[in-house]
C-alpha positions, 0 to 999 in steps of 0.5 A: 639587769639592763634591758633593750627596748624592742620597737615596732618599726611600723609605728616607732613605738616600744612594744617590749624589752629584753635583757641586754646581756653582758659578757659575764652573763653570756659566759653563764649561758656557755657554762650551762651549755657545757653542763648539758653537752655530755648527755646530749652527746650521748643522745642517739640519732633517734632521740635527737630526731624526736626532739626536732619533730617535737619542735616542728610540731610546736612551731606548727601548732603555734604558727599564727601567734608566732606569725603575729609576733614576727609581723609586729616586731619586724614590720613584715606583712602578715602574708609574709610572716604566715608564709614562713611558719610552715616552711620553718616547721618543714625545715625542722622535720627535714633535719629530724630525718637527717639526724638519723642518716648522718654519713661518714667516710668509708673505712680503708686499709692503708697500712698492712694489718690495720683498718682506718676509719673517720668518725664524724663527731659533733663540734660541741657548743655552737653559736648562731647569730641571726639576722633581723629580716627573718629572725625565726626562720634563720634561727631554725636554719641554724638550730636544725642542723646543729641539734641534729648533729649532736651539738648544743646550741646558743642562738643570738637574735638581732637586738631589734628582733628577738621576740619570735625566737624567744616566744618559740623557745618559751613554748618549747621549754618542756621538751628541750633538755636543760642547756641544749638550746638557749637564747642570748639577747643584747647588743652585738657588743658585748653579747655577740662579740663574747660568743665569737671570742669564747674559747669553749664555743667551737663554731659560729654561724652568722647571717648578716652583712659583709663587714660584720662577717669580716669582723667575726672571721677575724675575731674567731681566728684567735680561738681557731673557731669554725666559721659559717658566714651567709652574707649580703648579695646584689642579685641580678635579674637579666631580662632578654628581649623576647620576655613578656614585660608584663609577666616580668614586672609582676615577678620583679614586684615579688623578687625585689620588694618582698619583705621590703627588699630586706633580703640577701637574695632580693632581685635588686638589679634589673638588666634589660635588653634594648628592645624590652627596656622601655616596655618593661618600664611601662609595666614595671612602674604601675606594678610597683606603684600598686603595692599597698604599703602600710602598717601590717596591723592595718589588714591582711591586704598590706603587701609591704611594710616598713624597713626595720629601723630608723638607722636603716631608713636613713641608710637607704635614703642616703643611697637615694640622695647620692644616686647622682645621674640616675633618674627616679621613676617612682618613689625615692623618699620616705613614705609618711611620717609615722614609722620607718617607711621607704617608698618602693623606688625604681631608678633608671639611667643607672650605670655600673659605676654607681653605688646603687648598682654596686652595693647592697642597699637592703631596701625597696629599691630597684635599679634598671640597667640597659644593655645593648647586645649580648653579641657585642659590646654592651652598654653599661654591661661589660663585654659579652662574647656570644658568637658560637661561644656559650661557655664564654658568654656564661663566664663573662656574665658571671664576672659582670654580675658578681657584686663589687665589694 
């Protein structure tokens, strides 16, 4: 069987290898799921709930081991990976409770002498394609509702970050019925593509980038699959003139640089008022420069690790090189020669036609944009109408803040 090397992004060293599965091997996984489906469909809500509670307990009992694996494989600080474990266990417990409270539409009489009702049925076999930024937590978000509703589940972690999910499923092998929860490893093509195209899979859930989402939606259409897509973002943080710049800077330090900014909800655009703009930068630059960046293995006080891969590092640095006209206040380059690091970066003098303001960079990069006045024509921020018209202001803000594709 062909294998894929798994790299520690903090050192660029190989730490493990996993099967690089072919389309035929994926088909074998689907066959096992098909065999498991009838019995799992017959499982009562109580039985499904009990399994999820057991999975939550296994995750909780092995939280430190899983956090260490996640930290090493993803490059995230231990303070980050440890924080995810109780949250993930709680999500499994939430869906364990939900499994016993599934609801459907009420029955109705639409034809004389007859009663009609709609009964909710599991889809059958569902596939979850997980991202590399939160590999175990996102797998939990997919398997929890899928198993609770009575589906059997196939999970595909990102090729870069399979280790924490594989270890979790290994720890839980004695409580998971055969074929009910399986993991496929390998490249997006062919392994992920085969999951999307397989006629016996009824739903595909992806957490990933926009282009991958478009491709999956297109490929899934051939078999009329249901598709759930959680894609990218360009989250703004609007800072008004009466805010406390020191507190805002500390908030941005977390919102923009948690997990090296590799988060679809990362606050990557700071839109600041004219009176607070300079004061905010005075606090923001030292706050960001105070981040301890390094290999998470160097200690629990590391606050930011590397980005996930050499390709991702090159992609981020490419954004920085093309940001003509913007000013780098701090960062703007790699952070040493070992591993895939990008220094925490702040750009100012940014306008909304720049790619760094419009596209998801998915890295430790902040763009600070100045607006002039929410009551008049805003510099770099479109046109806001606020005079006794708060609804119009909110609508205009939403239009302006929507990411441009």
